[in-house]
N, C-alpha and C positions, 0 to 999 in steps of 0.2 A: 830637645825640649828647651823652650825659651824662658819659662818661669815655673816655679814650684809653689804650690799652695799648701801650707802646713797648718792644719786646724789645731788650735790650742786644746780644745775640749778633748779631742781624740788623743793628742800627744800626752795630756796630763792624767790620763786614766791610771797610770802607775805612779803619779806624783809629779810635782812641778820641777824637780831636778832635771827631768828629761827635757822639759821645755827650755829651762835655763841652759842646759845642754853641754855635757861633755862630748856629745857627738859632733859638735862644731869646733872643738878645740884645734883640730888640724887646720881649719880655715884660718883661725887666729894666728897660729904659728907660721903659716905659709904666707900671710899677707905682709907686705912691706909698708904700704901707705894706707892708713885708715882715714877716711873722710866721714865725719859723723855730724849730723844735724839733729838736734832735739829741741822741741818746742815747749815741753811741759815736764821734763824729767831730766835729772842728771844722768849721763850715760853710765851703764853698768860698770865699765872699766874704771870709773872714777868714784863709785859709791862706797860709803862706809857700810860695815856689816849691819848696823842698826837701821840705816836708811833702807838697805836692801830688804831686811826682815819686815819692816813696816809696809813696804810696797808689795812684796810677795804675799804677805798676809791677806791683803785685799784680793789679789788674783786667785789665791787658793779658794777663798770664799766665793768669788765671782764665778769661777769655773767649776766649783763643786769638786775640786781635786782632793785627793788624799793629802793629809797634812804631813808633808816631809820637809817642813820649813827649814830646819837646821841643815839638812842635806843640801837643799837648794841654795841656801846662803853660802855654805862652804864651797859649793861648786862655783858660784860666781866670784867669790873672793880668790879662789885658786886661779881662776882665769886671768886675774889682774897681773900675774907674773909677766905677761907679755909686755907690760909697760916698761920693763927693765931690760928687754931683749935689745941687744945692739942691732943697728941697721933698720930699725923700725921708726915710723913717724906717724904721729897722731894729730890730725888737723880737725878741731872740734869747733862747731858753731852752736851756741845756745841762744835761744830767746831769753830776754830778761825774765819772762814769765816762768821759765824753768827754775830760776833761782827762788821763786816765790810760791811755787806749788808744793804744798806740804805732803810729806809722808811721815806719819808718826807724830811725836811731840815737838814742841818748840826747840827743845834741847837737841833732839835728833836732827832737826833742820839746821840748827846753828853749827853742830859738829860737822854736818855734811858740807856746809859752805866753807868752814875752816879747812876741811880736807881738800876741797876743790882748789882753794888758794895754794895749798901745799903742792898738789899735783901739777899745777900750772908752772911750777918752778922746774919740773923735769926738762932736761934739754931736748927731749924728743917730742914734747907736747906743745901745741899751739892752741890756745883757747880764745875765741872771739865771742863777744856777746852783742846781740842786737838789742839796743835800748827800746823800751816801750815808746809808742807814738813816734816812731821813726819813718819817714817816707822811704819807700823801698821799690826796687824794680820788679820784685816778684814775691809771691807767698807760697810756701810749700804747704800742702794739705795735711801732712803728717811728718813724723821724724823718719829718717832713713840713714843707713850706713852703707858706704861704698868701700868695698874691699878691692884695693888696687883698681884696675879697670875691668875686673872680671865679673863682679857680682854686686848687686844691690839688695840689701835686706830691708824690708818695710814691714812694720807691725801695725796691725789693726787691733781692735779690742778682742777679736776672736781668732785671728790667724796671723802667721808670718808668711809674707810673700817674698820669694827670692827671684830676682830678675837677672837674667844672663844675656838677653838679646843685646848685642853691642850698641845698636842705635838707642835703645832705651837707657842703657847704662850711661851713654854719652849725654842724654838729656838730664839725667840726675846730676851728672858732673856739672853740666851747665847751670842747673838750678843752684848747686852748691856754690859756684863762683858768684852767682848773682846775690845770694844771701851773704857771702863773705864780703862783698863790696860795701855793705852797709853796717857790718859789724865793727865794734871797737876792740882794740887789743891792748896788751901791756898794762900800763898804769890805769888807763881809762876803763878797761875791763875789770881790773881789780877793784876799782872804786865802786862800780855797780855791784859787785859781789859783796863788798864791805858794807855798802848801804843796805842791802837786803839783810845782811847779818845784824847790823845795828838796829833795824826795825824790829828785831826779835827781842831786844833788850828788855822792854817793859814786861813781856810775857815770861821771859826767863826769870826776872826778879820775883814774879808771883809764884813760880813753881817751887 
């Protein structure tokens, strides 16, 4: 089989913790190099608990799933332990829009951006940000995660698609490199995150 289609509605019948998924923990443990592209959300491995809770609250309502929010949040937070595993590397590309798409309150978003800046300091983590209004060689239609060169996970609003055909995995890797070529890193990336954080200041002052 070259791809697997996992329908969220069906998976979430017993709660969203199944979708968030301890069933894929072995994949995270086995993967050495993670290549992650997200266009409108901070990757789950870098999320705060409150940001995750705000995001999953939406999906519980959207999917009509049983409300197991706390279990689902705990599952996602537990998975983040892989960030501290030796021998792993996390290459992440975010669109600037991902820094400015809200889940929860202005304080939730501010805390998330602060946490992202902290995670960027991990020696195994590389984060690039593609600025808004940047000419680019390609545009990805959705976010995707590449696990080594074995599998690509793509999420739509209704399902997760897992691609294993080597040629297709290679195309996703090619797209990742194209996006990486226009991302900014280091100080420039931090400045974009800090600017998004600073734009929250008037709202935080009113809360």
